[in-house]
Backbone bond lengths (Angstrom), bond angles and torsions (degrees), N, CA, C in turn:
res aa  C-N    CA-C-N  psi(-1)  N-CA   C-N-CA  omega(-1)  CA-C   N-CA-C  phi
1 M - - - 1.464 - - 1.520 109.09 -
2 S 1.299 117.19 135.87 1.450 120.95 -179.40 1.514 110.40 -69.49
3 K 1.326 115.16 145.82 1.451 120.10 175.78 1.520 108.86 -75.26
4 P 1.344 118.74 150.99 1.452 119.87 -179.00 1.516 111.06 -64.61
5 V 1.318 116.14 139.66 1.454 121.25 176.92 1.511 107.97 -93.49
6 R 1.341 116.14 123.36 1.444 120.09 -177.80 1.511 110.41 -106.44
7 D 1.322 116.61 -172.46 1.451 121.99 -178.52 1.512 110.13 -51.19
8 Q 1.329 117.38 122.70 1.452 120.63 -177.14 1.518 111.49 -113.98
9 G 1.348 117.79 25.79 1.448 120.37 175.49 1.517 109.93 -62.88
10 I 1.333 116.96 153.10 1.454 119.33 -177.27 1.516 110.27 -66.58
11 F 1.318 116.67 128.66 1.450 124.06 -179.29 1.513 108.08 -110.93
12 E 1.314 117.10 104.60 1.449 120.05 175.51 1.521 106.09 -78.26
13 A 1.312 115.62 92.76 1.448 120.41 -167.70 1.508 110.99 -80.32
14 G 1.331 116.14 104.59 1.437 119.75 164.39 1.509 106.31 -68.51
15 L 1.353 115.01 -14.13 1.447 125.81 172.90 1.519 112.38 68.34
16 S 1.311 117.72 -6.84 1.459 119.76 175.68 1.520 110.71 -73.48
17 M 1.334 117.02 -19.99 1.454 121.14 179.59 1.523 111.85 -64.58
18 L 1.328 115.98 -20.72 1.451 119.52 -171.40 1.515 113.78 -98.89
19 G 1.313 117.34 12.70 1.448 119.10 172.44 1.511 112.97 102.73
20 G 1.323 116.02 -168.53 1.452 122.41 -173.83 1.503 112.58 -85.79
21 S 1.325 115.43 -160.87 1.455 122.60 -174.73 1.508 112.06 -57.18
22 G 1.354 116.01 122.32 1.450 120.86 176.80 1.510 114.11 67.66
23 A 1.335 118.06 15.84 1.456 120.70 -175.86 1.510 111.11 -70.22
24 A 1.312 117.44 142.48 1.458 122.55 178.20 1.510 109.32 -114.25
25 V 1.339 116.25 163.96 1.452 120.59 170.88 1.520 107.90 -56.21
26 P 1.335 118.72 133.43 1.461 120.11 -178.54 1.530 111.60 -51.35
27 G 1.330 115.63 129.27 1.461 120.71 178.01 1.509 114.22 84.30
28 L 1.353 117.39 -2.43 1.458 120.07 -177.82 1.524 110.40 -74.64
29 R 1.315 116.85 128.33 1.452 122.41 175.28 1.520 108.69 -143.73
30 G 1.334 116.03 150.42 1.452 120.66 173.12 1.510 114.74 66.15
31 L 1.342 118.29 38.50 1.462 121.39 175.25 1.527 107.83 -70.52
32 T 1.324 117.60 119.54 1.461 121.26 -175.34 1.523 111.15 -94.44
33 V 1.330 116.03 141.78 1.459 122.23 -173.29 1.524 109.64 -137.82
34 V 1.337 115.94 139.33 1.461 122.77 167.45 1.525 107.43 -112.12
35 L 1.328 116.79 131.50 1.461 122.73 177.57 1.524 109.27 -100.95
36 A 1.328 116.99 128.04 1.464 121.23 178.80 1.517 109.15 -131.29
37 D 1.317 115.53 109.69 1.471 121.12 178.76 1.522 107.34 -157.73
38 D 1.322 116.48 140.12 1.460 120.10 -179.90 1.527 112.50 -71.86
39 R 1.325 116.79 -16.13 1.455 120.91 -176.01 1.527 109.95 -97.67
40 A 1.324 116.00 112.23 1.466 120.65 -177.07 1.517 111.80 -59.66
41 V 1.323 117.17 -35.68 1.459 119.80 -178.18 1.525 111.13 -66.97
42 V 1.334 117.10 -34.71 1.460 120.32 177.61 1.528 110.49 -69.40
43 R 1.341 116.57 -42.77 1.464 119.58 177.44 1.521 111.02 -60.51
44 A 1.338 116.28 -41.84 1.463 119.49 -179.49 1.522 110.94 -63.91
45 G 1.333 116.30 -41.58 1.461 119.60 179.47 1.517 112.40 -64.76
46 L 1.334 116.66 -43.52 1.461 120.28 178.72 1.522 111.37 -66.01
47 R 1.329 116.46 -41.06 1.466 119.54 178.64 1.525 110.87 -60.82
48 S 1.318 116.68 -43.71 1.461 120.48 179.41 1.519 111.35 -62.58
49 L 1.327 115.72 -41.54 1.471 120.22 -179.93 1.525 110.85 -65.71
50 L 1.326 116.55 -48.90 1.467 120.67 -173.85 1.526 111.94 -68.29
51 T 1.312 117.19 -37.17 1.463 119.75 -177.53 1.526 112.22 -83.14
52 S 1.339 115.92 2.60 1.464 118.75 175.39 1.520 112.14 -77.36
53 V 1.331 116.64 -9.21 1.464 121.02 175.71 1.526 108.29 -115.97
54 D 1.331 116.23 154.98 1.469 119.32 -171.36 1.522 113.87 -88.02
55 W 1.334 118.21 1.82 1.462 119.79 -176.23 1.536 113.03 -108.57
56 I 1.336 117.12 6.61 1.465 121.44 178.04 1.520 109.29 -121.52
57 D 1.337 115.66 134.66 1.458 122.40 178.96 1.527 108.66 -124.66
58 V 1.329 117.51 112.41 1.468 121.97 176.39 1.524 107.62 -80.66
59 V 1.332 116.43 111.55 1.466 120.76 -172.61 1.522 113.15 -95.29
60 A 1.327 117.70 -16.50 1.470 119.62 179.48 1.517 109.75 -164.92
61 E 1.330 114.95 153.87 1.459 122.66 173.70 1.524 107.90 -130.34
62 T 1.321 115.79 147.94 1.454 119.51 -178.74 1.518 109.49 -161.16
63 T 1.311 116.10 171.69 1.458 121.33 170.68 1.525 108.66 -83.85
64 S 1.320 116.95 174.13 1.463 119.97 -178.59 1.520 111.85 -60.73
65 S 1.330 117.65 -32.58 1.463 119.95 -178.70 1.529 112.15 -68.57
66 G 1.316 117.75 -21.50 1.461 121.02 179.90 1.511 114.02 -100.02
67 A 1.345 117.44 5.40 1.464 120.98 -174.26 1.528 112.15 -60.97
68 L 1.325 116.92 -47.83 1.461 120.12 -178.54 1.520 110.75 -62.95
69 R 1.321 116.65 -46.17 1.462 120.07 -179.08 1.532 111.57 -58.35
70 E 1.333 117.29 -47.89 1.466 120.28 -177.35 1.524 111.30 -69.26
71 A 1.327 117.05 -33.64 1.473 119.75 177.81 1.523 110.91 -65.13
72 V 1.331 116.62 -42.14 1.465 120.48 -179.37 1.525 111.20 -71.69
73 L 1.334 117.25 -39.26 1.462 120.97 -179.00 1.522 112.47 -69.98
74 N 1.340 116.83 -42.03 1.464 120.48 -172.74 1.515 114.34 -97.22
75 R 1.347 117.38 -20.48 1.458 121.99 -177.92 1.539 111.46 46.53
76 P 1.350 117.00 56.54 1.458 118.85 -179.21 1.528 111.14 -71.98
77 D 1.324 115.71 166.08 1.456 119.11 172.13 1.524 110.45 -67.54
78 V 1.336 116.52 -37.69 1.465 121.26 -176.52 1.527 109.84 -137.09
79 L 1.328 115.97 134.82 1.466 122.94 168.79 1.521 106.80 -107.90
80 I 1.323 116.96 117.37 1.462 120.87 175.09 1.516 107.73 -93.02
81 L 1.323 115.77 116.68 1.464 122.12 -176.61 1.517 109.02 -110.96
82 G 1.315 116.10 112.28 1.451 120.68 179.63 1.511 112.01 -99.40
83 H 1.324 115.77 179.85 1.469 121.91 177.04 1.529 110.32 53.28
84 W 1.334 114.92 52.45 1.462 121.96 -173.54 1.523 113.36 -57.68
85 Q 1.304 118.75 -24.05 1.466 120.28 -174.67 1.519 114.12 -71.39
86 Q 1.332 118.74 -0.93 1.466 120.12 174.02 1.535 109.24 -58.19
87 P 1.347 118.76 140.87 1.464 120.99 -174.37 1.525 114.19 -58.37
88 D 1.341 117.84 -32.53 1.459 119.24 -174.52 1.524 113.07 -100.74
89 S 1.338 118.00 14.46 1.464 120.23 -176.04 1.529 112.19 -61.55
90 G 1.341 116.72 -42.30 1.458 119.32 179.33 1.513 111.89 -61.61
91 A 1.347 116.31 -39.82 1.463 120.14 178.82 1.524 110.83 -65.76
92 V 1.329 117.35 -37.65 1.466 120.54 178.76 1.524 110.22 -62.56
93 I 1.335 117.29 -45.92 1.467 120.37 179.03 1.521 110.61 -60.67
94 G 1.327 116.80 -44.26 1.461 120.13 179.40 1.512 112.25 -61.26
95 E 1.333 117.26 -40.51 1.457 120.56 179.91 1.523 111.65 -69.35
96 V 1.328 117.84 -37.06 1.470 119.97 175.74 1.522 109.65 -63.47
97 A 1.334 116.77 -43.82 1.461 120.21 179.22 1.525 111.50 -61.39
98 R 1.346 116.53 -33.04 1.464 120.50 -178.44 1.517 112.17 -81.26
99 C 1.334 116.80 -42.63 1.460 120.85 -172.58 1.525 113.67 -91.19
100 A 1.322 116.84 -26.43 1.472 120.76 -179.54 1.524 108.12 -140.25
101 P 1.336 117.55 67.38 1.468 120.51 -172.48 1.521 114.58 -63.32
102 E 1.327 117.24 -17.47 1.463 119.45 178.22 1.519 112.22 -77.44
103 V 1.325 118.34 -10.71 1.463 122.46 -179.09 1.530 109.16 -87.17
104 A 1.320 116.94 123.39 1.464 121.71 177.15 1.524 109.00 -86.71
105 V 1.331 116.49 123.91 1.465 120.99 178.98 1.525 109.24 -93.73
106 L 1.323 115.49 124.27 1.461 122.49 175.12 1.522 107.97 -112.86
107 V 1.327 116.71 115.78 1.460 120.98 178.14 1.528 108.26 -85.49
108 F 1.321 115.45 132.03 1.463 122.48 -179.10 1.509 106.59 -125.53
109 S 1.333 116.20 95.44 1.464 119.06 -171.02 1.512 109.31 -162.59
110 E 1.325 116.69 -178.40 1.453 121.14 174.18 1.520 109.37 -61.17
111 A 1.317 116.43 142.23 1.470 120.29 -169.91 1.520 111.97 -111.09
112 D 1.327 117.46 69.78 1.458 118.98 170.31 1.521 108.87 -87.58
113 D 1.330 116.56 158.95 1.460 121.36 -171.34 1.521 112.92 -56.90
114 D 1.335 117.78 -46.36 1.460 120.50 -177.19 1.525 111.20 -62.35
115 S 1.337 116.97 -40.90 1.461 120.15 -178.27 1.521 111.40 -65.11
116 V 1.328 116.91 -43.62 1.465 120.80 -179.93 1.519 110.33 -61.50
117 F 1.321 116.41 -49.71 1.461 120.47 -176.71 1.522 111.08 -63.05
118 T 1.336 116.37 -42.96 1.464 120.46 -179.59 1.519 111.35 -65.00
119 A 1.322 117.33 -41.85 1.466 121.05 -179.28 1.518 111.80 -63.69
120 I 1.320 117.20 -45.39 1.468 120.38 -179.20 1.525 110.09 -66.62
121 R 1.320 117.19 -41.36 1.459 120.00 177.95 1.517 111.43 -63.32
122 A 1.325 117.27 -33.81 1.472 120.99 -179.23 1.521 112.17 -73.22
123 G 1.348 116.95 -18.60 1.460 119.22 177.56 1.514 115.53 124.51
124 A 1.342 117.45 5.55 1.465 119.10 177.32 1.525 109.83 -64.32
125 R 1.334 116.16 143.22 1.455 121.29 178.48 1.521 112.42 -97.22
126 G 1.325 116.89 -3.22 1.444 119.62 177.99 1.503 111.37 -165.47
127 Y 1.338 116.03 156.99 1.457 121.41 178.59 1.516 107.91 -146.16
128 L 1.325 116.39 120.14 1.457 122.14 175.41 1.522 109.01 -121.93
129 G 1.330 116.53 137.32 1.447 119.84 173.26 1.520 109.89 -66.10
130 N 1.329 115.74 151.32 1.466 117.72 -175.25 1.520 113.73 -75.83
131 T 1.341 116.26 6.41 1.464 120.10 171.13 1.526 111.48 -102.10
132 A 1.351 116.58 9.75 1.470 120.34 -178.91 1.523 110.68 -59.22
133 E 1.324 115.88 143.94 1.458 121.79 178.96 1.528 110.64 -77.03
134 R 1.332 115.51 161.91 1.465 122.05 -179.23 1.523 111.42 -53.27
135 D 1.336 117.38 -49.21 1.456 119.83 -176.05 1.525 111.62 -64.11
136 D 1.345 116.41 -36.76 1.461 119.56 178.01 1.526 110.87 -61.98
137 I 1.329 116.47 -42.16 1.461 120.30 -179.06 1.533 110.60 -65.21
138 L 1.316 117.18 -44.51 1.467 120.25 -179.14 1.525 111.42 -66.73
139 R 1.305 117.07 -40.36 1.469 119.42 178.13 1.523 110.76 -67.73
140 A 1.341 116.42 -34.61 1.460 119.29 175.77 1.518 110.74 -62.47
141 M 1.325 117.82 -39.37 1.460 121.03 177.71 1.524 110.25 -62.31
142 S 1.331 116.64 -41.69 1.464 120.39 177.07 1.523 111.17 -61.25
143 A 1.325 115.82 -43.70 1.458 119.89 -178.55 1.523 111.70 -64.38
144 L 1.332 116.62 -41.91 1.460 120.16 178.06 1.527 110.47 -62.69
145 A 1.331 116.85 -40.07 1.464 120.23 178.57 1.521 111.13 -63.13
146 A 1.339 116.96 -29.58 1.459 121.19 179.30 1.524 112.34 -83.71
147 G 1.343 117.29 -3.00 1.457 120.53 175.62 1.504 115.38 98.32
148 W 1.342 117.06 7.99 1.457 119.48 -179.44 1.526 111.41 -85.43
149 V 1.328 115.35 159.37 1.454 121.89 163.57 1.526 106.34 -92.55
150 V 1.319 117.37 132.59 1.459 121.19 -169.46 1.520 112.02 -114.76
151 L 1.331 115.12 124.37 1.456 122.64 172.43 1.516 107.59 -137.85
152 T 1.326 117.72 142.20 1.452 118.88 171.74 1.528 108.19 -68.93
153 P 1.328 119.03 158.06 1.475 120.05 -178.79 1.518 112.99 -54.43
154 H 1.329 117.34 -38.79 1.464 120.00 -178.32 1.525 111.16 -64.73
155 I 1.336 116.38 -48.58 1.459 120.34 178.80 1.523 110.32 -66.54
156 G 1.329 116.87 -40.70 1.462 120.44 -179.24 1.513 112.44 -60.77
157 S 1.326 116.59 -41.46 1.466 119.14 -179.13 1.522 110.89 -68.82
158 R 1.333 116.52 -35.51 1.460 119.31 177.52 1.521 111.28 -68.27
159 L 1.330 117.10 -39.81 1.458 120.40 178.49 1.516 110.65 -65.91
160 A 1.340 116.62 -41.36 1.463 120.17 178.87 1.524 110.87 -61.34
161 A 1.334 116.34 -39.23 1.463 119.79 178.72 1.519 111.31 -65.26
162 M 1.340 116.11 -40.35 1.467 119.39 178.20 1.519 111.26 -65.62
163 L 1.338 115.98 -42.17 1.461 119.30 -179.36 1.524 111.47 -66.10
164 S 1.321 117.00 -32.89 1.464 119.77 -178.82 1.516 111.78 -67.11
165 H 1.346 116.56 -21.31 1.467 120.50 178.25 1.526 112.53 -96.38
166 S 1.328 115.76 -0.36 1.457 119.93 179.22 1.525 108.24 -94.88
167 T 1.301 118.20 117.22 1.453 121.94 -177.50 1.512 110.22 -123.12
168 E 1.318 114.78 168.74 1.458 120.21 179.92 1.521 111.98 -67.77
169 R 1.342 116.91 -12.18 1.460 118.24 179.09 1.518 111.54 -64.88
170 A 1.330 116.88 -21.34 1.460 120.01 179.62 1.519 111.42 -74.35
171 R 1.320 117.17 -16.73 1.459 121.36 -179.67 1.523 109.46 -83.86
172 P 1.330 118.57 140.52 1.465 119.53 175.60 1.535 110.36 -59.17
173 F 1.318 115.58 147.18 1.470 122.76 176.23 1.534 112.15 56.10
174 P 1.337 118.11 59.14 1.467 120.06 179.98 1.524 113.66 -62.76
175 E 1.351 116.50 -14.72 1.461 118.97 178.00 1.525 112.79 -71.73
176 L 1.328 116.66 -15.46 1.457 120.56 179.54 1.522 110.77 -84.99
177 T 1.328 116.58 145.42 1.458 119.94 171.57 1.530 108.59 -69.60
178 T 1.324 116.12 167.08 1.463 119.85 179.01 1.521 111.15 -58.40
179 R 1.322 117.48 -42.38 1.459 120.58 -179.86 1.522 110.94 -66.87
180 E 1.335 117.58 -42.27 1.458 120.07 177.97 1.527 110.90 -62.69
181 F 1.323 116.51 -38.12 1.466 120.45 177.31 1.522 110.65 -62.87
182 D 1.353 116.71 -42.62 1.471 120.24 177.87 1.524 111.21 -60.85
183 V 1.331 116.21 -42.58 1.465 120.60 179.65 1.524 110.11 -63.52
184 L 1.323 116.73 -45.85 1.461 120.42 -179.46 1.532 110.65 -62.27
185 N 1.301 117.32 -40.03 1.462 121.14 179.09 1.526 110.82 -60.35
186 L 1.328 116.74 -41.65 1.460 120.61 179.67 1.528 111.63 -72.47
187 V 1.312 116.31 -36.09 1.473 120.06 174.19 1.532 109.49 -60.50
188 A 1.332 116.36 -41.89 1.466 120.40 179.44 1.519 111.58 -63.53
189 G 1.333 116.80 -24.27 1.451 120.90 177.06 1.512 113.75 -83.57
190 G 1.331 116.51 0.68 1.457 120.48 176.18 1.514 114.93 89.89
191 L 1.339 118.56 11.29 1.458 120.58 -178.51 1.530 110.58 -77.40
192 S 1.316 115.74 146.66 1.462 121.85 174.54 1.521 109.41 -78.10
193 N 1.340 115.80 167.97 1.466 119.47 177.39 1.522 111.30 -59.04
194 A 1.320 117.03 -40.13 1.462 120.58 -179.50 1.524 111.08 -64.25
195 S 1.333 116.74 -41.10 1.467 120.44 179.69 1.518 111.40 -68.26
196 I 1.352 115.85 -38.73 1.464 119.59 177.70 1.522 110.26 -64.66
197 A 1.330 116.26 -41.84 1.465 120.47 179.00 1.523 110.73 -59.91
198 A 1.330 116.06 -41.83 1.462 119.90 178.99 1.524 110.87 -67.44
199 E 1.324 116.50 -40.43 1.470 121.45 -178.70 1.519 111.37 -63.61
200 L 1.342 117.04 -40.48 1.460 121.58 -175.65 1.526 112.85 -98.39
201 D 1.344 116.20 1.55 1.465 121.47 -179.72 1.531 111.09 57.65
202 L 1.340 114.92 48.87 1.451 122.16 178.90 1.529 109.22 -127.54
203 A 1.325 116.55 165.16 1.456 120.80 176.79 1.527 109.68 -76.82
204 P 1.349 118.11 145.76 1.462 120.35 177.77 1.531 112.92 -55.26
205 K 1.326 116.66 -36.06 1.459 119.93 178.42 1.528 111.15 -62.42
206 T 1.334 116.36 -37.08 1.469 120.34 177.83 1.517 110.46 -64.09
207 I 1.325 116.99 -39.15 1.466 120.71 178.04 1.524 110.06 -63.53
208 S 1.319 116.74 -42.38 1.472 120.33 178.09 1.528 111.08 -60.18
209 N 1.327 116.16 -41.43 1.468 119.90 178.85 1.526 111.10 -64.77
210 H 1.330 115.93 -41.92 1.464 119.54 177.12 1.526 110.61 -60.29
211 L 1.328 116.76 -43.31 1.456 120.04 -178.33 1.523 112.23 -64.27
212 S 1.311 116.21 -38.09 1.468 119.22 177.67 1.524 110.53 -60.06
213 R 1.332 115.95 -43.56 1.468 119.45 179.37 1.530 110.98 -68.76
214 I 1.328 116.82 -36.03 1.469 120.90 178.38 1.520 110.19 -63.42
215 F 1.347 117.16 -45.95 1.466 120.48 -179.71 1.531 110.20 -59.13
216 T 1.333 115.56 -42.27 1.462 119.88 -178.94 1.522 110.86 -64.36
217 K 1.331 116.71 -47.03 1.459 120.68 -177.10 1.523 112.26 -66.70
218 L 1.333 117.24 -34.34 1.460 120.39 -179.28 1.529 112.26 -86.61
219 G 1.322 116.02 -10.66 1.454 119.66 -179.85 1.508 113.16 69.20
220 V 1.348 116.03 37.30 1.464 120.66 178.84 1.525 108.94 -116.08
221 A 1.325 115.50 157.84 1.456 120.35 -174.05 1.519 113.34 -89.70
222 D 1.344 116.42 -27.67 1.455 117.04 -172.54 1.533 110.96 -155.14
223 R 1.319 114.16 -178.95 1.465 121.71 -176.41 1.530 112.29 -62.13
224 S 1.328 116.84 -41.72 1.464 120.57 -177.71 1.518 111.42 -60.33
225 N 1.315 116.50 -42.77 1.463 119.72 179.50 1.524 111.56 -70.68
226 A 1.328 116.67 -33.74 1.470 119.60 176.25 1.523 110.41 -64.94
227 I 1.335 116.36 -41.26 1.465 120.44 177.98 1.522 110.20 -63.08
228 L 1.316 116.84 -42.31 1.468 120.82 179.68 1.521 110.54 -60.71
229 R 1.339 117.11 -47.16 1.457 121.02 179.04 1.519 110.62 -61.05
230 A 1.335 116.12 -43.75 1.465 120.48 -177.10 1.520 111.33 -64.54
231 R 1.326 116.95 -44.24 1.464 119.90 -178.42 1.520 112.00 -69.70
232 E 1.319 116.96 -33.00 1.463 119.97 174.81 1.521 111.07 -62.68
233 A 1.357 116.28 -30.26 1.459 121.38 179.12 1.525 112.69 -87.46
234 G 1.331 116.39 1.38 1.455 120.14 176.69 1.503 115.65 92.41
235 L 1.339 118.03 7.45 1.455 120.37 -179.64 1.513 110.82 -79.07
236 R 1.293 115.18 142.06 1.453 124.52 171.44 1.519 106.34 167.28
237 P 1.322 117.65 122.82 1.467 118.92 -178.28 1.517 110.86 -66.01
238 K 1.342 116.20 146.49 1.454 120.12 176.49 1.519 109.95 -72.13
239 P 1.338 117.67 142.50 1.462 119.73 177.78 1.516 111.22 -67.93
240 E 1.328 116.17 150.36 1.456 120.62 176.17 1.518 110.07 -66.23
241 R 1.323 116.62 136.09 1.451 121.36 178.24 1.510 109.73 -126.76
242 R 1.330 115.56 149.75 1.448 120.17 174.53 1.515 110.00 -76.81
243 C 1.330 117.03 152.15 1.453 120.73 -179.89 1.520 109.59 -59.02
244 G 1.332 114.85 131.35 1.458 119.79 -178.82 1.506 113.20 98.96
245 D 1.357 117.52 -19.41 1.467 119.19 176.20 1.523 109.26 -64.71
246 R 1.286 117.24 146.57 1.447 121.21 176.61 1.525 110.79 -79.92
247 E 1.335 114.75 147.26 1.464 120.27 174.19 1.520 108.48 -62.26
248 P 1.338 118.25 129.22 1.469 119.41 178.06 1.517 111.17 -62.58
249 R 1.333 115.83 142.21 1.470 119.79 -178.75 1.530 109.56 -98.40
């Protein structure tokens, strides 16, 4: 059974809100954790730290290549993913979010701006620099168990600054509303109006109305030209994949 999903608003954790040294959410017991890092010494250090308190249970350890497998098999409360600079780390986080959405991913790695932004966008629920202190790590575990997204103030302020510079102008066809963009993306994937209506839980007539407005805004005469414009801009929904399938190259 999936664990309840609670408020997932971004929590810039000064971490003092969560109590003193090693403090847990009141009543919290048996928080399960999977450790995934290619460096055995880092896994050993984290295991020693986490098992020093009685409310955390490390249920598995693995390298980064085994992170998805262990997350799906064990369904821990938290997956700690280290060595974020691995090329496929973002894909691993995305697959965990898709296949085991109840598992909170906490990245524990060097905290450069690109890595933080990419990890959060991929679905990580927390990011701590690998110089984080013991108490910060334990309080972060408590916060994740309570349903928060966890960032230290330094990382949180940097992420907020990056997000403030991210605008809809970066998206293709900014003249389209969000719903019109979704419709166009599905049209670019070859879906019929009926399939799009089912996908978006809308009436087929509503889809037709959206398409009429899309054609006008894009200055195209028909569906074929809209698809051509959309695909030239890189639009096309990703195909559904079963958990464990590899991302197509």
